[in-house]
N, C-alpha and C positions, 0 to 999 in steps of 0.2 A: 504493499500500499504506500509506503514511504517513497519508494522508487517511482510509482505511478504518479503520486502528487508532485514529486520533483520534475518528472517529465512534463506534466501539465503546466507547471509553473514556467518551465523553460519555453514551452510553446506560446505561453501568454506573453512573456517577455519578447519573444521572437516576433510575434504578430504585431506587437506595439512598434518595435524597431522597423519591421519591414513595411508597415503602413506609413510610417514617417519617411522612410527612405524612398518609397515609391511616390508619395505625394509630393516630396520636395522638388525633385527634377521635373515632374509634370506641371506643377505650379510655375517653375522657372521657365519651361518651354512655352507655356501659355502667355506669360508676360512678354517674352521675347517675340512671340508671334504677333502679339498685339501691337508692340513697337514697330515691328516690320510692316504691318498692314497700314499703320498710320503714316509711315514715311518710306515708301517703296523705293524712291529714288535717292534717298539719303546715302552718303558715302559709307555710313557704318552698316548698311544693309548686309553686305557679305558676312561681317562679324556676327551680326544678329542671327543670320541663318546658320552659322557654324555653331553658335551657342545652343540654338534649338537642337541641332543634330547631336551635340554632346549630351544635352539633357535627356533626350530620347534614348541614347545609347546606355546611359546609366539605368534607365527603366528596364530596357532590354536585358541588361546584365543581371538585374535582380530577378526578373521573371524567369530568365534562363536557368539561374540557379535553383529557383523554386521548382521548376519542371524537372531538372535533373534529380533533385532530392526526392521528388514524388516518384519518379521512375525507379530510383534506387530502392526506396521503401517498399514499392510494390513488386519488386523483382522483374520489372519489365525493361530495365536497361541492360540488354544482352550485347556484350561486346563482340565486335567483328575482329577477331585476332588475326594479325599478319606480322611477318617479319619486316622491319624497317630500320633505316639508319636513324639514329637519334639526332644527327645533325639536321635532318629534314624537318625536325620539330623545332629544334633550338635556334636555327637561324632566323626564321621568320618571327619567332618570339623575341629575339633581340631587336630585330628591326622595329617591331611593334612597341616595345617598352623602353627602348634606349631614350627617345625623346623625353618621355616622362621622367626618366631618372636624371637625365641632363638638366631639365628644368628645375629640379630640386637641389642640383649640385651634387648629386650621388654618382659614384663609379659603378656601373653595371657591367660586371665581367662574366661572361659565359665561355668557359673553356672549350675549345674544339675537341671533338671526340670521334674516333673511328668505330665505336662500338655499335652493335645492332641490338635491338630490343624486340621481344614478341609482345605485341600490344595492339589495342584498337587506336587507330590513328587519331580520331576525333576526341576520344576520352583521354588519350595521353596528353594531347595539346591542352585540353580543358584543365587537367590536373596541374600540369606545369605552369599554365597561364595563371591559375588561382595562386599558386605558391609564390611565384615570382612577382606577380602584381601586388600581392599582399606585402611582400618584403619591401618593394619599392614605396608602397603607399604609406607604410607605418614606420619607415626608417627616415628620421629627420636629417641625419647627416652621416657621412661615411660611405659605405659601400654595400653592394649585394653581389654575392659570388654563386655561380652555378657550375657545378663540376660533376663528372661522371666517372666511375671506375668499376673494375671487376671486384666482386666480393663474394667468395664462397659459392661459385656457380651462378650468381645472379649479377645483375646491374644495380650499383648503389648510385642513386642520383641524390646529390646534396644541394640544398638551397639555403645559403647562410646570409645573415645580415648583421649590421651593427645597430639595430633598433633598440627599443626599450626593454625587450626581453619578456618572458612569460614566467610568473611565479611557479615554483616547483609543484605546488599543489594543484595547478591548473593544467599540467602537461597532458593529462589524459582527457580531462573534461573538454578541452578545446575542440576535439573531434566529435563531440556529441552533437547530434542534430538539434537545431534550435537553441544551442548554447552560445552565449556571448558574454565577454567580460566588458564590452564597451557600452557606454551610455546610450540611450535612445537617440537616433540620429547620427551615430558613428559607425554604422554598419550592422548587418544582421547576424554576422558570425557564421553564416551558412557555407562560406566557401571551404573552410577546412572540413566540414562534414561531408561535402561533395567529394573532396580530395580523398578523404578516408574511404568512402564508398567505392569510388573508382578503383582505388588500390586493391580493395577486397574483391572486385570482379576479376582482377588479374591474378588472384591467389598471391598477391604481394603483401608487404607490411610497410608500415610507416611509424616513425617515432620522432620525437623532438628533443634536442639538447638546448637548454636556454638558461641564461643567467640574467636577472633583472639588472637593467642598466648597461649590459654588455652585449646583448644581441641573441639571436636565435639560430639554429641550424636544424633544418628538417631533413630527415634520412629516409629515402624511399627505396625499397628493394623490389625489383621487377624481374621477370624471366629474361635470361641473357640468351641471345642467338650465337652459338659458337661457330667460328670458321668463316665469318662473313666480313671481318674487319677490312680486308684488302679491297672489298668492293664498295666500301662506304665512301661517300663524297667527302672531300677534304678541302675544297677550295671555298673558304667562307665568303670571299668577296664575290665570287661568281654567283653563289647561292643567294647572297643578300641582294644583288642586283636583280635576281629573278623575282624577288618579292617586293 
């Protein structure tokens, strides 16, 4: 009963945060759209249009996380497993998030790798995007580092940051659905639950090492594809230009 009550309380907190997070960008988009309608020939029109796009992207991200969580809970998120080079995921991720990191004065370093992984392409991208974008978002200064290596017949993917860190008593709770340590309006906390669910669909594992005030490192273990390293793309510049 205590666990059920705690789960219900987590859902209540989550719904309050999600409602706030969805309404905030929607209201912003409405205001930007009104301004744009009132002065369509104004020089600031392109900026207003871009602000509308950004606001709606935020809503899409929240709703996408909700949909993923729903599918994971119901068991309807069946992965399409295939062999792929990790760089095919990491390069476009760097292209996507590097401007955001640069704008905050952060160094985003994603170490090139020749390793191949057995995974669902869309889910693997979603998982890494959640981890890296969280690290960039909540790290006020310093750096975010992403690296991959072999570890006991698996691939170990590590995402580390120099952010505020996570208290030791919250290291397991942060992966629970609907759990968040942030106040209302600072995120739903659903991203890590989605990451945990995706890792589970791959029969992988995830854990976090963190110290308050010193940063966090997430460790994800996924199935390794042996003997494919030589075929992996290695020219990051060419791949980045393709994206």
